[in-house]
C-alpha positions in Angstrom: 0.0 0.0 0.0 1.3 3.5 -0.9 1.5 6.0 1.9 -0.9 8.9 1.1 -2.3 12.1 2.5 -5.6 13.1 1.0 -7.1 16.6 0.8 -10.9 16.3 0.6 -11.9 19.7 -0.7 -15.5 20.9 -0.7 -16.9 24.4 -1.2 -19.2 24.0 1.8 -19.4 21.9 4.9 -21.2 21.8 8.3 -22.9 23.9 9.6 -24.3 24.0 6.1 -26.3 20.8 5.7 -26.8 18.9 2.5 -26.0 15.8 0.5 -22.5 16.7 -0.5 -21.6 17.8 3.1 -22.9 14.4 4.4 -21.0 12.5 1.7 -17.7 14.3 2.5 -18.1 13.8 6.3 -18.8 10.1 5.9 -15.9 9.5 3.4 -13.4 11.4 5.5 -14.3 9.6 8.6 -14.2 6.1 7.0 -10.9 6.8 5.2 -9.2 7.8 8.5 -10.6 4.7 10.2 -9.0 2.7 7.3 -5.6 4.3 8.1 -5.7 6.8 5.2 -4.9 10.3 6.4 -7.7 12.5 5.0 -8.4 16.1 6.0 -11.5 18.2 4.9 -10.6 21.6 3.5 -13.5 24.0 3.0 -14.4 27.7 3.0 -15.1 29.2 6.3 -18.8 29.9 5.9 -21.6 30.1 8.4 -24.1 30.5 5.5 -23.7 29.2 2.0 -21.7 31.7 -0.2 -21.2 34.0 2.7 -17.5 33.4 3.5 -15.6 34.6 6.6 -12.1 36.1 6.0 -10.3 34.1 8.7 -8.7 30.7 9.3 -10.3 28.1 11.5 -9.0 24.6 12.2 -10.8 22.0 14.2 -10.9 18.3 14.7 -14.0 16.2 14.8 -15.1 12.7 13.8 -11.4 11.7 13.8 -10.1 14.1 11.1 -9.1 17.7 10.6 -11.4 20.3 9.2 -9.4 23.3 7.7 -11.7 26.2 7.1 -10.0 28.7 4.8 -10.7 32.4 4.6 -12.3 33.8 1.4 -14.0 36.8 0.0 -17.2 37.1 -2.0 -16.5 37.4 -5.7 -17.5 40.9 -6.9 -21.1 41.5 -7.8 -22.6 44.1 -10.2 -25.4 45.9 -8.4 -28.0 47.1 -10.8 -31.6 46.0 -10.5 -30.4 42.5 -9.8 -27.1 41.4 -8.2 -25.0 39.7 -10.9 -21.8 37.8 -10.2 -19.9 37.9 -13.5 -17.2 35.5 -12.2 -19.9 32.9 -11.3 -21.4 33.2 -14.8 -18.0 32.8 -16.5 -16.0 30.5 -14.2 -18.4 29.2 -11.6 -16.4 31.2 -9.1 -18.7 32.1 -6.2 -16.0 33.1 -3.7 -12.3 34.0 -3.9 -10.0 31.9 -1.7 -6.9 33.4 0.0 -3.9 32.5 -2.2 -2.2 30.8 0.8 -4.5 27.8 0.0 -1.8 26.8 -2.6 0.7 26.3 0.2 -1.8 24.2 2.2 -2.6 21.9 -0.7 1.1 21.3 -1.5 1.2 19.1 1.7 -1.1 16.4 0.3 -0.6 13.5 -2.1 -4.0 13.8 -3.9 -6.5 16.6 -4.0 -10.0 15.2 -4.1 -12.5 18.0 -5.0 -16.2 17.5 -4.3 -19.1 19.1 -6.1 -18.9 20.8 -9.4 -21.3 23.7 -8.5 -18.2 25.8 -7.7 -14.8 25.9 -9.3 -13.1 28.4 -6.9 -10.8 25.9 -5.2 -9.8 24.1 -8.4 -9.0 27.3 -10.2 -6.9 28.7 -7.4 -5.1 25.4 -7.1 -4.1 25.3 -10.8 -0.4 25.6 -10.0 -0.4 22.9 -7.3 1.3 20.0 -9.1 -0.6 17.2 -7.4 -3.1 14.7 -8.9 -6.6 16.1 -8.8 -9.9 14.3 -8.8 -13.3 15.9 -9.3 -16.2 14.1 -7.6 -19.6 15.1 -9.1 -22.6 15.3 -6.8 -25.0 17.6 -8.7 -24.5 16.9 -12.4 -28.3 16.5 -13.0 -28.5 20.3 -12.2 -25.1 21.5 -13.5 -24.8 19.6 -16.8 -26.8 22.2 -18.7 -24.6 25.0 -17.5 -21.4 23.2 -18.5 -22.9 22.3 -21.8 -23.7 25.9 -22.7 -20.5 27.5 -21.1 -17.6 26.6 -23.4 -15.1 28.1 -21.0 -16.2 26.1 -17.9 -16.5 23.0 -20.0 -12.9 23.5 -21.1 -11.8 24.0 -17.5 -13.7 20.9 -16.5 -11.6 18.9 -19.0 -8.3 20.6 -18.1 -8.1 21.1 -14.4 -8.4 17.4 -13.3 -6.7 14.1 -13.9 -9.6 11.9 -12.8 -13.3 12.0 -12.3 -15.9 10.2 -10.1 -19.6 10.3 -10.6 -22.4 8.6 -8.8 -24.6 7.0 -11.5 -24.7 5.7 -15.0 -26.7 8.7 -16.0 -23.9 11.0 -14.8 -21.4 8.9 -16.7 -23.3 9.5 -20.0 -23.5 13.2 -19.2 -19.7 13.4 -18.6 -19.1 11.6 -21.9 -21.4 14.1 -23.6 -19.2 16.9 -22.2 -16.1 15.4 -23.8 -14.6 13.7 -20.7 -12.4 10.7 -21.5 -14.2 7.5 -20.3 -10.9 6.0 -19.2 -10.6 8.7 -16.6 -14.1 8.2 -15.1 -15.2 5.9 -12.3 -18.9 5.4 -11.4 -19.1 5.0 -7.6 -22.6 5.3 -6.1 -23.5 7.4 -3.1 -22.7 5.8 0.2 -24.4 5.4 3.6 -22.9 4.9 7.0 -24.8 1.7 8.0 -23.9 2.1 11.7 -25.4 5.6 11.8 -28.4 4.8 9.6 -29.5 1.6 11.3 -32.7 0.0 12.5 -31.2 0.3 16.0 -31.1 4.1 15.7 -33.3 5.7 18.4 -34.0 9.2 19.6 -32.4 10.4 22.9 -31.7 13.9 24.4 -34.8 15.2 22.8 -35.2 18.7 21.4 -38.4 20.6 20.6 -40.5 19.7 18.6 -39.0 16.2 18.7 -40.7 15.3 22.0 -44.2 15.4 20.6 -43.0 13.3 17.6 -41.3 10.6 19.7 -44.1 10.1 22.2 -47.0 10.4 19.8 -47.3 6.7 19.0 -50.8 7.2 17.6 -49.7 8.7 14.3 -48.4 7.1 11.1 -45.4 9.3 10.2 -44.3 10.2 6.7 -40.9 11.9 6.9 -39.6 14.1 4.0 -36.0 15.4 4.4 -34.9 18.1 1.9 -33.4 21.5 1.6 -36.5 23.8 1.3 -35.4 25.6 -1.9 -36.9 26.5 -5.2 -35.5 23.5 -7.1 -37.2 21.1 -4.6 -40.4 23.1 -4.3 -42.6 20.9 -6.5 -42.0 17.8 -4.5 -42.3 19.5 -1.2 -45.6 21.4 -2.0 -47.1 18.3 -3.6 -46.3 16.3 -0.4 -48.1 18.9 1.8 -51.0 19.1 -0.6 -51.4 15.3 -0.5 -52.1 15.3 3.2 -55.9 16.0 3.1 -56.3 13.1 0.6 -54.1 10.8 2.7 -55.9 11.4 6.0 -59.2 10.5 4.3 -57.9 6.9 4.2 -55.3 7.1 7.0 -56.9 9.5 9.6 -53.8 9.4 11.9 -51.3 10.2 9.2 -48.8 13.0 9.8 -46.2 14.5 7.5 -42.9 15.6 9.0 -40.8 18.0 6.8 -37.2 18.4 7.9 -34.9 21.0 6.3 -34.1 24.7 6.3 -33.7 26.9 3.2 -34.9 30.0 1.5 -38.5 28.7 1.1 -38.9 27.7 4.8 -41.4 30.5 5.6 -43.5 29.8 2.5 -43.6 26.1 3.3 -44.4 26.8 6.9 -47.3 29.0 5.9 -48.6 26.3 3.5 -48.4 23.7 6.3 -50.3 26.0 8.7 -53.0 26.4 6.1 -53.4 22.6 5.8 -53.4 22.1 9.6 -56.1 24.7 10.0 -58.2 23.0 7.3 -57.8 19.7 9.1 -58.1 21.2 12.6 -55.0 19.3 13.8 -51.2 19.3 13.3 -51.1 16.9 10.4 -48.0 18.7 8.9 -44.9 19.4 11.1 -42.2 21.6 9.6 -38.8 21.3 11.3 -36.0 23.8 10.5 -32.5 22.7 9.4 -30.9 20.2 11.9 -27.5 21.6 13.0 -25.7 18.3 13.7 -22.1 17.9 12.7 -22.2 14.1 12.9 -25.6 13.8 11.0 -26.9 11.5 13.7 -30.1 13.5 14.6 -31.3 13.3 11.0 -31.0 9.5 11.2 -32.9 9.4 14.4 -35.7 11.6 13.1 -36.0 9.5 9.9 -36.1 6.4 12.0 -39.4 7.6 13.5 -41.0 7.3 10.0 -43.4 4.7 8.7 -42.6 6.0 5.2 -39.8 8.2 3.9 -40.2 10.5 0.9 -37.1 11.9 -0.8 -34.5 11.7 -3.6 -30.8 10.9 -3.9 -29.0 10.4 -0.6 -32.2 10.8 1.5 -33.7 7.8 -0.3 -30.7 5.7 0.4 -30.7 6.7 4.1 -34.3 5.8 4.4 -33.7 2.4 2.8 -30.8 1.9 5.2 -33.1 2.5 8.1 -35.4 -0.3 6.8 -38.1 2.2 5.7 -40.1 2.0 2.5 -39.1 5.0 0.3 -41.1 7.0 -2.2 -39.1 8.9 -4.9 -40.6 12.3 -5.5 -38.5 14.7 -7.5 -39.0 18.2 -8.8 -39.0 19.1 -12.5 -37.0 22.3 -12.1 -33.5 22.4 -13.4 -32.0 21.1 -16.6 -32.5 17.5 -15.6 -35.0 17.8 -12.7 -36.5 14.6 -11.4 -40.0 13.3 -11.6 -42.1 10.8 -9.6 -40.2 7.5 -9.3 -42.8 5.9 -7.0 -42.2 3.3 -4.3 -38.6 1.8 -4.5 -39.1 -1.9 -5.1 -37.0 -4.9 -6.2 -38.5 -4.5 -9.7 -37.5 -0.8 -10.2 -34.5 -0.3 -7.9 -31.8 -0.8 -10.6 -33.4 1.7 -13.0 -33.8 4.2 -10.1 -30.2 3.7 -9.1 -29.0 4.4 -12.7 -30.5 7.9 -12.2 -29.3 8.3 -8.6 -32.8 7.9 -7.2 -33.8 11.3 -8.6 -36.9 10.2 -10.6 -35.3 11.4 -13.8 -35.9 7.9 -15.3 -39.7 8.5 -15.0 -42.0 10.3 -17.3 -44.6 10.8 -14.5 -44.6 14.3 -13.0 -44.7 14.6 -9.2 -48.2 15.5 -8.1 -50.1 15.4 -4.8 -52.4 12.6 -6.2 -49.5 10.3 -7.0 -47.8 10.9 -3.6 -51.1 10.3 -1.8 -51.7 7.1 -3.7 -48.3 5.7 -2.9 -48.4 6.7 0.8 -51.9 5.2 1.2 -50.7 1.9 -0.4 -47.9 1.6 2.0 -49.7 2.7 5.2 -52.7 0.4 4.4 -50.6 -2.8 4.3 -48.2 -3.3 7.2 -46.9 -6.6 5.8 -46.1 -5.0 2.4 -44.6 -2.0 4.0 -42.3 -4.1 6.1 -41.2 -6.3 3.2 -40.3 -3.2 1.1 -38.3 -1.8 4.1 -36.4 -5.0 4.6 -35.5 -5.2 0.9 -34.2 -1.6 0.9 -31.9 -2.3 3.8 -30.5 -5.4 2.1 -29.9 -3.5 -1.1 -28.1 -0.7 0.6 -26.0 -3.1 2.6 -24.9 -4.8 -0.7 -24.4 -1.8 -2.9 -24.0 1.5 -0.9 -22.2 0.7 2.4 -19.6 3.4 3.1 -17.0 0.7 3.9 -17.3 -0.7 0.4 -17.3 2.7 -1.2 -14.3 4.0 0.7 -12.4 0.8 -0.3 -13.2 1.5 -4.0 -12.1 5.2 -3.6 -8.9 4.2 -1.8 -8.1 1.8 -4.7 -8.5 4.8 -7.1 -6.1 6.8 -5.0 -3.5 4.0 -5.1 -3.8 3.7 -8.9 -3.5 7.4 -9.4 -0.4 7.7 -7.2 1.3 4.8 -9.1 0.6 6.5 -12.4 1.8 9.8 -11.1 5.0 8.3 -9.8 5.6 6.5 -13.1 5.0 9.8 -15.0 7.6 11.6 -12.9 10.3 9.0 -13.4 
């Protein structure tokens, strides 16, 4: 085995919560447990794209988190604030140049998430092997396709690429990336954290009411409450009156902060007033560096609704999962329905986004799927047990980390050979 030191570089990290942040935390923790020195390097931000101009270094979950200072890239203030560097280079913030010196200390630089190229651009002169790990290609592909400059940077800044689905592989080939430089490695789940043995403790408000209310059938939807997710979120809330007609004790629990939180909360209050009870609970973003509280809240569910990583986490918890995507974005997802043994391979090819489906997400489709699951406990349990087995086989973080470590070793061997 080659001795290595890995920089896992991500534009955002906890306290910002999302799929990429969870993936980075899980990978860094597992690599260090395997004996691979991996640090997380990120921008020092308390709020996405609002950087702080100071260094901060901390250690948690067994690895270092190096938060680098940065400045907002300049914006033109006319009627709307326009960021020309973002439009041209996907440069949302400007890192301090000293990041170059920091990155020189690592064997491989593993960049995560193509939504921002600030770190890759500023590390251009760091002569280390560079990997770009795609997490959002369903949304960013259209931008790269139209922006010849960014597409050229995509092909020129990195030596290797990792994507999470066969759909993403096809999109990368369409952008002109060499197939020999791409590995398809699916999203991973920490099966110890997301386990059927995961229970709530040290309760917070409004969690107490959820835990001790055993009389409700709980449908949990975890998502960032933003415009690109809005169709699925509002459809789920609007499905509640129809669901409670068949399942009177049903309750939707929405977990996630974001710019649409107030709008979603108002819509939920309207439904609750209509039904004269709290049938919809909206919880703000969970500030949890280890991601454990999300797992515990999801484990309260009888049914989980979500896409991507949330779908996998629900399956890992042994819960039946409904894929409900939103059509916004270049390749926005549709309604994938209940994840079953018959459709799981096709859903996985599209990263559990619903993009394989021609059916739009509507409140009627969500209601029908939820009622089908909540009306049949035996069916619901069998679907949940299948999901857990599938994730154990295909998406265990231990397996995924092993595959990524193998890529690191191959890259370092090739880099050593090229330098001889």
